[in-house]
C-alpha positions as CSV (number, residue, x, y, z in Angstrom):
1,X,-3.6,-15.9,-1.3
2,X,-1.2,-13.2,-1.1
3,X,-3.6,-10.6,-0.7
4,X,-4.1,-11.8,3.1
5,X,-0.1,-11.5,3.6
6,X,-0.3,-8.3,2.2
7,X,-3.0,-7.1,4.4
8,X,-1.3,-8.4,7.2
9,X,2.0,-6.7,6.1
10,X,0.0,-3.4,5.2
11,X,1.2,-3.3,1.8
12,X,-1.4,-0.8,0.6
13,X,0.2,0.2,-2.6
14,X,-0.3,-3.1,-3.6
15,X,-3.4,-3.6,-2.7
16,X,-4.9,-0.7,-4.2
17,X,-3.5,-2.0,-7.3
18,X,-6.2,-5.3,-6.8
19,X,-8.8,-2.4,-6.4
20,X,-7.9,-0.7,-9.3
21,X,-7.8,-3.9,-11.4
22,X,-11.0,-5.0,-10.0
23,X,-12.8,-1.7,-10.4
24,X,-11.7,-1.4,-14.2
25,X,-12.6,-4.7,-15.2
26,X,-15.9,-5.1,-13.4
27,X,-17.1,-1.6,-15.2
28,X,-15.6,-2.8,-18.5
29,X,-17.2,-5.9,-18.6
30,X,-20.4,-4.6,-17.0
31,X,-20.8,-2.0,-19.9
32,X,-20.4,-4.9,-22.6
33,X,-22.8,-7.4,-21.0
34,X,-25.3,-4.6,-20.7
35,X,-24.9,-1.8,-23.2
36,X,-23.1,-3.5,-25.9
37,X,-24.7,-6.8,-26.0
38,X,-28.1,-6.0,-25.0
39,X,-28.5,-1.9,-25.8
40,X,-27.3,-1.9,-29.3
41,X,-30.0,-4.6,-30.0
42,X,-32.6,-2.6,-28.6
43,X,-31.0,0.7,-30.7
44,X,-31.0,-0.9,-34.0
45,X,-34.5,-2.5,-33.8
46,X,-36.5,0.1,-31.7
47,X,-35.1,3.5,-32.7
48,X,-33.3,3.0,-35.9
49,X,-36.0,0.5,-37.1
50,X,-33.8,-2.2,-38.6
51,X,-34.6,-6.1,-38.5
52,X,-33.2,-8.4,-36.2
53,X,-31.3,-9.8,-38.9
54,X,-29.8,-6.5,-39.7
55,X,-28.8,-5.9,-36.3
56,X,-27.0,-9.0,-36.1
57,X,-25.1,-8.5,-39.2
58,X,-23.8,-5.4,-37.6
59,X,-23.0,-6.8,-34.4
60,X,-21.3,-9.2,-36.3
61,X,-19.2,-6.7,-38.3
62,X,-18.4,-5.1,-34.7
63,X,-16.9,-8.2,-33.8
64,X,-14.8,-8.5,-36.7
65,X,-13.8,-4.9,-36.7
66,X,-12.9,-5.3,-32.7
67,X,-10.6,-8.2,-33.6
68,X,-8.4,-6.7,-36.2
69,X,-8.1,-3.7,-34.0
70,X,-7.3,-5.7,-31.0
71,X,-4.5,-7.5,-32.9
72,X,-3.0,-4.4,-34.3
73,X,-3.0,-2.7,-30.9
74,X,-1.8,-5.9,-29.0
75,X,1.0,-6.5,-31.4
76,X,2.0,-2.6,-31.1
77,X,1.9,-2.5,-27.4
78,X,4.4,-5.6,-27.2
79,X,6.8,-4.2,-29.9
80,X,6.7,-0.7,-28.7
81,X,7.4,-1.7,-24.9
82,X,3.6,-0.3,-24.1
83,X,2.8,-3.5,-22.2
84,X,5.5,-3.2,-19.6
85,X,4.6,0.8,-19.2
86,X,1.7,1.1,-16.8
87,X,1.5,4.9,-17.2
88,X,1.1,4.6,-21.0
89,X,-1.5,1.8,-20.2
90,X,-3.3,4.1,-18.1
91,X,-3.4,7.0,-20.8
92,X,-4.7,4.5,-23.4
93,X,-7.3,3.4,-21.1
94,X,-8.3,6.9,-20.4
95,X,-8.7,7.5,-24.0
96,X,-10.8,4.3,-24.4
97,X,-13.2,5.3,-21.6
98,X,-13.3,8.8,-23.2
99,X,-14.5,7.6,-26.6
100,X,-16.9,5.1,-25.0
101,X,-18.3,7.9,-22.9
102,X,-18.9,9.8,-25.9
103,X,-20.4,7.2,-27.8
104,X,-22.8,5.9,-25.0
105,X,-24.2,9.8,-24.5
106,X,-25.1,10.0,-28.0
107,X,-26.2,6.3,-28.6
108,X,-30.2,7.0,-27.8
109,X,-30.0,10.2,-30.7
110,X,-29.1,7.4,-33.5
111,X,-32.0,7.3,-35.9
112,X,-30.5,6.2,-39.3
113,X,-28.8,3.1,-40.5
114,X,-25.4,4.9,-41.5
115,X,-25.3,6.8,-38.1
116,X,-25.7,3.2,-36.7
117,X,-23.2,1.8,-38.7
118,X,-20.5,4.8,-37.9
119,X,-21.4,4.1,-34.2
120,X,-20.4,0.6,-34.4
121,X,-17.1,1.2,-36.3
122,X,-16.0,4.1,-33.6
123,X,-17.1,1.5,-30.8
124,X,-15.1,-1.5,-32.2
125,X,-12.0,0.5,-32.3
126,X,-12.5,1.6,-28.9
127,X,-13.3,-1.9,-27.8
128,X,-10.3,-3.3,-29.7
129,X,-7.8,-1.0,-28.1
130,X,-9.5,-1.5,-24.5
131,X,-9.1,-5.3,-24.5
132,X,-5.4,-5.8,-24.6
133,X,-4.8,-2.8,-22.6
134,X,-7.3,-3.5,-19.8
135,X,-6.2,-7.4,-19.5
136,X,-2.4,-6.4,-19.8
137,X,-2.8,-4.4,-16.3
138,X,-3.1,-7.8,-14.5
139,X,0.9,-8.1,-15.0
140,X,1.4,-4.9,-12.9
141,X,-1.3,-5.3,-10.4
142,X,-2.1,-8.8,-9.9
143,X,0.2,-11.5,-8.0
144,X,-0.1,-15.0,-10.2
145,X,-1.2,-17.2,-7.4
146,X,-4.4,-14.7,-6.8
147,X,-5.6,-14.1,-10.4
148,X,-8.0,-17.0,-10.3
149,X,-9.4,-15.4,-6.9
150,X,-9.5,-11.8,-8.5
151,X,-11.1,-12.9,-11.5
152,X,-14.0,-14.7,-9.6
153,X,-14.4,-11.4,-7.8
154,X,-14.7,-9.4,-11.2
155,X,-17.1,-12.1,-12.6
156,X,-19.1,-12.1,-9.3
157,X,-19.7,-8.5,-9.1
158,X,-20.3,-7.9,-12.6
159,X,-23.0,-10.5,-13.1
160,X,-24.7,-10.0,-9.6
161,X,-24.7,-6.2,-10.8
162,X,-26.2,-7.0,-14.1
163,X,-28.9,-9.4,-12.9
164,X,-30.1,-8.0,-9.7
165,X,-30.6,-4.5,-10.6
166,X,-34.1,-4.3,-11.9
167,X,-33.4,-2.6,-15.6
168,X,-35.3,-2.8,-18.7
169,X,-33.2,-3.7,-21.5
170,X,-33.6,-0.2,-23.2
171,X,-30.7,1.7,-24.5
172,X,-31.9,4.9,-23.1
173,X,-31.8,3.3,-19.5
174,X,-28.2,1.9,-20.2
175,X,-27.0,5.1,-21.7
176,X,-28.1,7.1,-18.6
177,X,-26.7,4.6,-16.0
178,X,-23.0,4.2,-18.0
179,X,-22.9,8.0,-18.6
180,X,-23.4,8.5,-14.6
181,X,-21.0,5.4,-13.6
182,X,-18.3,6.6,-16.4
183,X,-18.1,10.1,-15.5
184,X,-16.1,9.8,-12.3
185,X,-14.3,6.6,-13.8
186,X,-13.1,9.2,-16.5
187,X,-12.1,11.7,-13.6
188,X,-9.9,9.1,-11.7
189,X,-8.4,7.8,-14.9
190,X,-7.4,11.4,-15.7
191,X,-5.7,11.8,-12.7
192,X,-4.0,8.5,-12.5
193,X,-2.4,9.3,-15.9
194,X,-1.7,13.1,-15.9
195,X,-1.7,14.4,-12.3
196,X,1.7,15.8,-11.6
197,X,1.3,14.8,-7.7
198,X,4.5,13.4,-6.0
199,X,2.7,11.0,-3.9
200,X,0.4,9.7,-6.5
201,X,3.6,9.3,-8.7
202,X,5.3,7.3,-6.1
203,X,2.2,4.9,-6.3
204,X,2.2,4.6,-10.0
205,X,5.9,4.0,-10.0
206,X,5.8,1.3,-7.4
207,X,2.9,-0.5,-9.3
208,X,4.6,-0.2,-12.6
209,X,7.6,-2.3,-11.6
210,X,5.7,-4.9,-10.2
211,X,5.3,-6.7,-13.7
212,X,9.1,-7.8,-13.0
213,X,7.8,-10.0,-10.3
214,X,4.1,-10.7,-11.5
215,X,4.6,-10.6,-15.1
216,X,5.7,-14.3,-15.9
217,X,2.2,-16.1,-16.3
218,X,1.4,-19.4,-14.0
219,X,1.3,-21.8,-17.4
220,X,4.5,-20.3,-18.9
221,X,7.0,-22.8,-16.6
222,X,10.4,-22.9,-17.6
223,X,9.6,-22.1,-21.6
224,X,8.1,-19.0,-22.9
225,X,4.6,-19.9,-24.9
226,X,4.7,-18.4,-28.4
227,X,1.8,-17.3,-30.1
228,X,2.0,-20.3,-32.7
229,X,2.5,-22.8,-30.1
230,X,0.1,-25.5,-29.1
231,X,0.4,-24.5,-25.3
232,X,-1.3,-21.1,-26.6
233,X,-3.4,-22.5,-29.6
234,X,-5.2,-25.1,-27.8
235,X,-6.8,-22.8,-25.0
236,X,-7.8,-20.5,-27.7
237,X,-9.7,-23.1,-29.6
238,X,-11.2,-24.4,-26.5
239,X,-12.1,-20.9,-25.3
240,X,-13.5,-20.4,-28.7
241,X,-15.7,-23.6,-28.4
242,X,-17.0,-22.3,-24.9
243,X,-17.7,-18.8,-26.1
244,X,-19.6,-20.2,-29.2
245,X,-21.7,-22.5,-27.3
246,X,-22.9,-19.8,-24.6
247,X,-23.6,-17.0,-27.6
248,X,-25.6,-19.9,-30.0
249,X,-27.7,-21.1,-27.1
250,X,-28.1,-17.6,-25.5
251,X,-29.2,-15.8,-28.6
252,X,-32.0,-18.5,-29.2
253,X,-32.9,-18.2,-25.3
254,X,-33.7,-14.4,-25.0
255,X,-35.1,-14.2,-28.4
256,X,-37.9,-16.8,-26.8
257,X,-40.2,-14.6,-24.7
258,X,-41.1,-17.7,-22.5
259,X,-37.6,-18.6,-21.4
260,X,-36.8,-14.8,-21.1
261,X,-39.7,-13.6,-19.1
262,X,-39.2,-16.6,-16.5
263,X,-35.4,-15.9,-15.8
264,X,-33.3,-12.7,-16.9
265,X,-36.3,-10.4,-17.3
266,X,-38.6,-12.2,-15.0
267,X,-41.0,-9.3,-13.1
268,X,-40.2,-11.0,-10.1
269,X,-37.4,-9.8,-8.2
270,X,-36.5,-12.8,-6.4
271,X,-35.9,-14.8,-9.6
272,X,-33.5,-12.3,-11.1
273,X,-31.7,-12.3,-7.3
274,X,-31.8,-16.2,-7.9
275,X,-29.9,-16.0,-10.9
276,X,-27.5,-13.3,-9.4
277,X,-26.7,-15.4,-6.5
278,X,-25.9,-18.5,-8.7
279,X,-23.6,-16.4,-11.0
280,X,-21.8,-15.3,-7.8
281,X,-21.6,-19.0,-6.7
282,X,-20.3,-19.9,-10.0
283,X,-17.4,-17.5,-9.9
284,X,-16.5,-18.7,-6.5
285,X,-16.3,-22.2,-7.5
286,X,-14.4,-21.4,-10.4
287,X,-11.9,-19.1,-8.8
288,X,-11.1,-21.9,-6.3
289,X,-10.6,-24.7,-9.0
290,X,-8.6,-22.3,-11.3
291,X,-6.2,-21.3,-8.2
292,X,-5.6,-25.0,-6.9
293,X,-6.0,-27.4,-10.1
294,X,-4.9,-27.9,-13.7
295,X,-6.3,-25.7,-16.5
296,X,-7.9,-28.8,-18.0
297,X,-10.0,-29.3,-14.9
298,X,-11.8,-26.0,-15.5
299,X,-12.4,-26.7,-19.0
300,X,-13.9,-29.9,-18.2
301,X,-16.2,-28.3,-15.6
302,X,-17.4,-25.7,-17.9
303,X,-17.9,-27.8,-20.6
304,X,-19.8,-30.5,-18.5
305,X,-21.9,-27.6,-16.9
306,X,-23.0,-26.3,-20.4
307,X,-23.8,-29.7,-21.3
308,X,-26.0,-30.5,-18.3
309,X,-27.5,-27.0,-18.7
310,X,-28.7,-27.6,-22.5
311,X,-29.7,-31.2,-21.6
312,X,-32.0,-29.6,-19.0
313,X,-33.3,-27.2,-21.4
314,X,-34.4,-29.5,-24.0
315,X,-35.4,-32.0,-21.6
316,X,-38.2,-29.6,-20.4
317,X,-39.0,-28.7,-24.0
318,X,-39.7,-32.4,-24.7
319,X,-41.8,-33.0,-21.9
320,X,-43.7,-29.8,-22.6
321,X,-44.4,-31.2,-26.0
322,X,-45.4,-34.6,-24.9
323,X,-47.4,-33.5,-21.7
324,X,-48.2,-30.0,-22.3
325,X,-51.1,-30.1,-19.7
326,X,-48.7,-31.1,-16.7
327,X,-45.6,-28.9,-17.7
328,X,-47.7,-26.0,-18.2
329,X,-46.5,-22.4,-19.2
330,X,-43.8,-21.6,-16.8
331,X,-40.2,-23.2,-16.9
332,X,-38.0,-24.1,-14.0
333,X,-35.8,-21.3,-12.6
334,X,-32.8,-24.0,-12.3
335,X,-32.1,-24.0,-15.8
336,X,-31.2,-20.4,-16.0
337,X,-29.1,-20.7,-12.7
338,X,-27.4,-23.6,-13.9
339,X,-26.9,-21.5,-17.2
340,X,-25.5,-18.9,-15.0
341,X,-23.3,-20.8,-13.0
342,X,-21.9,-22.3,-16.3
343,X,-21.3,-18.8,-17.8
344,X,-19.1,-17.7,-14.4
345,X,-17.0,-20.5,-14.7
346,X,-16.0,-19.6,-18.3
347,X,-16.0,-15.8,-17.6
348,X,-13.9,-16.3,-14.8
349,X,-11.4,-18.4,-16.9
350,X,-11.3,-15.8,-19.2
351,X,-10.4,-13.2,-17.2
352,X,-7.2,-15.4,-15.6
353,X,-5.9,-17.4,-18.4
354,X,-4.6,-14.7,-20.8
355,X,-2.2,-13.0,-18.4
356,X,-1.1,-16.8,-17.3
357,X,0.0,-17.8,-20.8
358,X,2.2,-14.6,-21.3
359,X,5.1,-12.7,-20.0
360,X,5.4,-8.8,-20.0
361,X,6.9,-9.2,-23.6
362,X,3.7,-11.1,-24.8
363,X,0.8,-10.0,-22.9
364,X,-0.6,-7.5,-25.4
365,X,-0.6,-10.0,-28.6
366,X,-1.8,-13.1,-26.4
367,X,-4.5,-11.1,-24.5
368,X,-5.8,-9.5,-28.0
369,X,-5.6,-12.9,-30.0
370,X,-7.0,-14.7,-27.2
371,X,-10.0,-12.2,-26.6
372,X,-10.3,-11.5,-30.0
373,X,-10.6,-15.0,-31.4
374,X,-12.1,-16.8,-28.5
375,X,-14.7,-13.8,-27.7
376,X,-15.4,-11.7,-30.7
377,X,-14.9,-14.1,-33.3
378,X,-16.7,-17.0,-31.6
379,X,-19.6,-14.5,-31.2
380,X,-19.5,-13.4,-35.1
381,X,-19.4,-17.1,-35.7
382,X,-22.5,-18.1,-33.4
383,X,-24.4,-14.9,-34.7
384,X,-24.0,-16.2,-38.5
385,X,-25.3,-19.7,-37.5
386,X,-28.0,-18.5,-35.4
387,X,-29.2,-16.4,-38.7
388,X,-29.1,-19.5,-40.7
389,X,-31.2,-21.3,-38.5
390,X,-33.7,-18.5,-38.3
391,X,-33.7,-18.3,-42.2
392,X,-34.6,-22.0,-42.1
393,X,-37.2,-21.9,-39.6
394,X,-35.6,-24.2,-37.0
395,X,-37.7,-24.6,-34.2
396,X,-36.5,-23.9,-30.3
397,X,-36.0,-27.3,-29.4
398,X,-34.0,-28.1,-32.8
399,X,-31.9,-25.0,-32.3
400,X,-30.8,-25.9,-28.6
401,X,-30.4,-29.5,-29.6
402,X,-27.6,-28.4,-31.7
403,X,-26.1,-26.5,-28.7
404,X,-26.5,-29.6,-26.9
405,X,-24.8,-31.7,-29.3
406,X,-21.9,-29.3,-29.4
407,X,-21.5,-28.8,-26.1
408,X,-21.6,-32.6,-25.3
409,X,-19.0,-33.3,-28.5
410,X,-16.9,-30.6,-26.9
411,X,-17.0,-32.5,-23.4
412,X,-16.3,-35.8,-24.8
413,X,-13.3,-34.4,-27.2
414,X,-11.6,-32.8,-24.3
415,X,-11.8,-35.8,-21.9
416,X,-10.5,-38.4,-24.8
417,X,-7.9,-35.7,-25.6
418,X,-6.8,-35.5,-21.9
419,X,-6.7,-39.4,-21.8
420,X,-4.5,-39.8,-24.9
421,X,-2.2,-37.2,-23.6
422,X,-1.9,-38.8,-20.0
423,X,-1.3,-42.2,-21.9
424,X,1.6,-40.7,-24.1
425,X,3.1,-39.3,-20.8
426,X,2.9,-42.6,-19.3
427,X,4.4,-44.5,-22.2
428,X,7.2,-42.0,-22.3
429,X,7.8,-42.5,-18.7
430,X,7.8,-46.2,-18.9
431,X,10.1,-46.1,-21.7
432,X,12.7,-43.9,-20.0
433,X,12.5,-46.1,-17.1
434,X,13.3,-49.1,-19.5
435,X,16.3,-47.5,-21.2
């Protein structure tokens, strides 16, 4: 790790960059996994009075608009040179946080469907601009060898807070918490973006030139990775598959009271703490694997963990159907804990992979497409499929069987693809040796 060397050499400006990036990404991700993903469902169903189906459709609209805005914002950043201008990115992020602060503050007051729709559109614009801007900060603030570890730290902190803090999944609670947390963040970003202080300007200037050293991603090698190349398209497709599997399974799990109340909304603090610790363990494991092994290894681990997770969930449900007296009403806490480890794996990968597939000239576009397609488009697609399953009255076991089959299919497909690719490489090497 370069971080330990920088500590020994007392490079405090660079170390401050680490801290700034981790703080911004933890805050942003915590906001999305709590207020956006959970709070909006409560807002739409309980306060506005819409059906879960209608709310899910609005969430799908949020995903699609966010994807479009992110793509436009990312391309604009690269073409205008904003991707390499740290101060411009901090100012854009300041504007995004101000918009989100205002939306978070007024969210509990929304009571009509048009108001909910307007809130969704405005939130989509903020999220769409925020993703490429925040992810592009990695090329300014985080050295390439440390990105896996930094991504692990972000994942561990965000998920630990989200699971260990005993909060009701209510938009009112989330709103008060996020408003209190965002207020000092706005102040800090405002100072970093606009304050004319010599000492602060020198720090921003020093951090702003680090992209010349840190900008070229780990997986770029000798050739630049183009947006239309297989080197970029394949990770996007694989990440799409991961997000799709996670969302499709999680949507049904949290809609099943027996599974939800025995895990993420358990009245027992020890259960929630167990899941929070599992997230930390998964993040640390993923960070170490990412930093020391090939990209394919962590994809294999992620698909394998999701496959095992859903095999365990479906096995428990089958056992309960056959022997209900023995199975009882409770579910094993190992299932959500293993699920948490799998989620931490792909989340860690998601924070690190897009900067590592980019250069300073492509980070805006790559992060926008990567997060937009793999994250938001996958969420939209899985939401639509979950709605179809709901309309078809698909049982819990049947729903999770589909998720299990998809995860096993992706795991098998990735393994076969890696095997075939290795065989082709060996054939070329042997052919070259023979020649």
